[in-house]
DOMAR-106774 format. One record per residue (C-alpha): x, y, z; residue in three letters. Coordinates in pm, whole numbers, always signed. Layout:
// DOMAR-106774
X Y Z ala
...
//
This chain:
// DOMAR-106774
-4807 -1822 +8149 met
-5175 -1712 +8181 ala
-5298 -1737 +8539 gly
-4946 -1763 +8677 phe
-4875 -1481 +8920 pro
-4586 -1250 +8824 trp
-4468 -910 +8933 thr
-4449 -613 +8699 cys
-4091 -503 +8646 ala
-4187 -137 +8627 gln
-4427 -83 +8916 cys
-4402 -403 +9122 gly
-4777 -469 +9107 ala
-4927 -813 +9056 asp
-5030 -923 +8713 asn
-5368 -927 +8552 asp
-5390 -1287 +8427 pro
-5691 -1213 +8206 ala
-5534 -913 +8028 ala
-5178 -1053 +8033 arg
-5069 -709 +8153 arg
-4975 -549 +8483 cys
-5276 -420 +8654 gly
-5129 -80 +8744 thr
-4882 +23 +8463 cys
-5041 -176 +8181 ala
-4695 -287 +8060 ser
-4658 -600 +7848 leu
-4618 -932 +8002 ala
-4262 -1057 +8031 pro
-4301 -1305 +7741 gly
-4431 -1047 +7496 arg
-4178 -789 +7610 ala
-3900 -1040 +7549 arg
-4030 -1119 +7196 ala
-4048 -750 +7107 arg
-3696 -697 +7235 ala
-3574 -982 +7016 leu
-3742 -832 +6707 trp
-3587 -492 +6778 val
-3245 -650 +6824 leu
-3282 -849 +6500 leu
-3389 -537 +6312 thr
-3089 -346 +6445 leu
-2857 -629 +6342 met
-3003 -635 +5987 val
-2967 -259 +5958 val
-2611 -278 +6086 ala
-2531 -560 +5842 gly
-2673 -361 +5552 leu
-2472 -58 +5659 ala
-2149 -257 +5682 val
-2216 -420 +5345 gly
-2282 -82 +5186 gly
-1959 +55 +5329 val
-1762 -243 +5201 leu
-1927 -223 +4858 leu
-1858 +149 +4832 phe
-1498 +100 +4942 ala
-1444 -166 +4671 gly
-1552 +60 +4384 arg
-1273 +243 +4197 pro
-1267 +603 +4292 arg
-1302 +852 +4006 pro
-1001 +1062 +3928 ala
-1015 +1389 +4111 pro
-1123 +1676 +3896 ala
-851 +1908 +3790 ala
-821 +2200 +4019 ser
-638 +2519 +4001 gly
-623 +2777 +3722 pro
-688 +2681 +3357 phe
-370 +2601 +3155 pro
-250 +2882 +2938 glu
-352 +2841 +2571 tyr
-67 +2869 +2324 thr
-145 +2957 +1965 thr
+16 +2693 +1736 pro
+274 +2822 +1494 ala
+146 +2839 +1140 leu
+363 +2692 +860 pro
+571 +2939 +668 thr
+427 +3030 +329 thr
+624 +2859 +52 lys
+700 +3061 -257 thr
+619 +2873 -576 val
+819 +2970 -881 val
+624 +2931 -1202 val
+836 +2866 -1506 thr
+733 +2905 -1863 thr
+840 +2715 -2168 ala
+1080 +2996 -2252 glu
+1257 +2955 -1916 asp
+1329 +2585 -1966 val
+1647 +2513 -2152 ala
+1602 +2257 -2429 pro
+1782 +1928 -2383 pro
+2120 +1907 -2543 val
+2130 +1656 -2823 thr
+2445 +1545 -3000 pro
+2495 +1696 -3339 ser
+2414 +1466 -3628 ser
+2659 +1637 -3858 thr
+3020 +1533 -3873 thr
+3312 +1773 -3863 ala
+3386 +1933 -4196 glu
+3695 +1804 -4372 lys
+3916 +2014 -4592 pro
+3925 +1940 -4964 cys
+4216 +1707 -5056 pro
+4530 +1888 -5167 glu
+4525 +1762 -5527 asp
+4170 +1893 -5575 ala
+4213 +2209 -5362 ala
+4504 +2310 -5589 his
+4253 +2375 -5872 tyr
+3986 +2548 -5658 leu
+3944 +2927 -5669 pro
+4140 +3051 -5371 gly
+4310 +2711 -5332 gly
+4095 +2587 -5043 gln
+3753 +2449 -4968 gly
+3550 +2192 -4776 thr
+3517 +1834 -4898 ala
+3150 +1736 -4941 leu
+3230 +1398 -5096 leu
+3547 +1201 -5158 val
+3483 +874 -5345 ala
+3627 +649 -5611 gln
+3533 +409 -5886 thr
+3745 +142 -6045 ala
+3900 +408 -6274 lys
+3843 +750 -6121 ser
+3881 +950 -5799 leu
+3591 +1192 -5753 val
+3590 +1488 -5513 thr
+3308 +1735 -5452 ile
+3433 +2051 -5282 cys
+3269 +2375 -5165 arg
+3461 +2701 -5156 thr
+3425 +2950 -4868 pro
+3192 +3164 -5083 asp
+2951 +2868 -5120 gly
+3029 +2754 -5476 arg
+3045 +2380 -5548 ile
+3298 +2210 -5777 phe
+3334 +1862 -5924 tyr
+3691 +1732 -5938 asp
+3768 +1410 -6122 gly
+4105 +1253 -6192 gln
+4242 +927 -6318 ala
+4293 +688 -6031 arg
+4654 +606 -5945 gly
+4797 +897 -6147 gln
+4920 +1240 -6041 ala
+4681 +1524 -6110 ala
+4759 +1708 -6436 ser
+4571 +1870 -6723 asp
+4560 +1533 -6896 asp
+4448 +1326 -6595 thr
+4235 +1580 -6412 his
+3920 +1791 -6467 ile
+3758 +2060 -6248 met
+3400 +2167 -6325 leu
+3137 +2385 -6154 pro
+2865 +2166 -6003 ala
+2535 +2196 -5825 glu
+2331 +1988 -5587 ala
+2077 +1760 -5753 ser
+1849 +1530 -5554 gly
+2072 +1326 -5323 asp
+2385 +1401 -5525 gly
+2556 +1649 -5755 phe
+2567 +1728 -6125 val
+2850 +1884 -6326 ala
+2824 +1974 -6697 val
+3109 +2014 -6951 asn
+2967 +2093 -7293 gly
+2773 +1786 -7405 asp
+2911 +1581 -7120 tyr
+2723 +1539 -6794 arg
+2868 +1396 -6473 tyr
+2602 +1266 -6233 gln
+2712 +1173 -5881 val
+2456 +1017 -5643 gly
+2302 +696 -5514 gly
+2648 +537 -5494 gly
+2699 +573 -5873 arg
+2901 +791 -6113 leu
+2721 +819 -6443 val
+2888 +997 -6737 val
+2666 +1071 -7035 ser
+2674 +1268 -7359 ala
+2329 +1381 -7457 gly
+2108 +1075 -7431 ser
+2399 +832 -7448 asp
+2539 +688 -7126 val
+2915 +660 -7163 leu
+2982 +497 -6826 ser
+2795 +392 -6514 asp
+3029 +292 -6230 glu
+2986 +208 -5865 glu
+3109 +487 -5643 leu
+3263 +403 -5306 thr
+3319 +666 -5038 thr
+3679 +718 -4932 val
+3759 +822 -4575 gly
//
């Protein structure tokens, strides 16, 4: 547009074609003024776009939870567990376990033998028999032990019966009558005189 006459928009003076400005107010030529206006408008649009984008981006972010306001909650002291009393027991406080008795009930001495006992009664320690004899070991209430032997299958009498003091010996009993010795034990009845064995019979428990 150089050399083309134009009128300044501000002061109305003619242009200066060599300087591309108005001669009086020195304002920019219309072409340059228009280009600057376009740059300003573009800059404003970019700034506006960035502002809108920032607003949209900020609006899309999750908002943090608002901080708690108001007075602090009252602190409550937790209840402590109740103290438990521990009872310590000693060996003396513990009752021993009950075990069944290994002994059997005491039986009275049979009537035929008890008839010859001092006092007429006692406890049967052994009632057994051989092929020929019935043997009873009885203990009186005062603790004495007696051997009673009678002929098997016959009523007790002075001829078929004998009662002798006895004593415990090993796993059995021994009764002595003069030179005669009656050994009861190990399932045997052994009758001896001195060093001679008169009889050795198997003894079977009765009852």
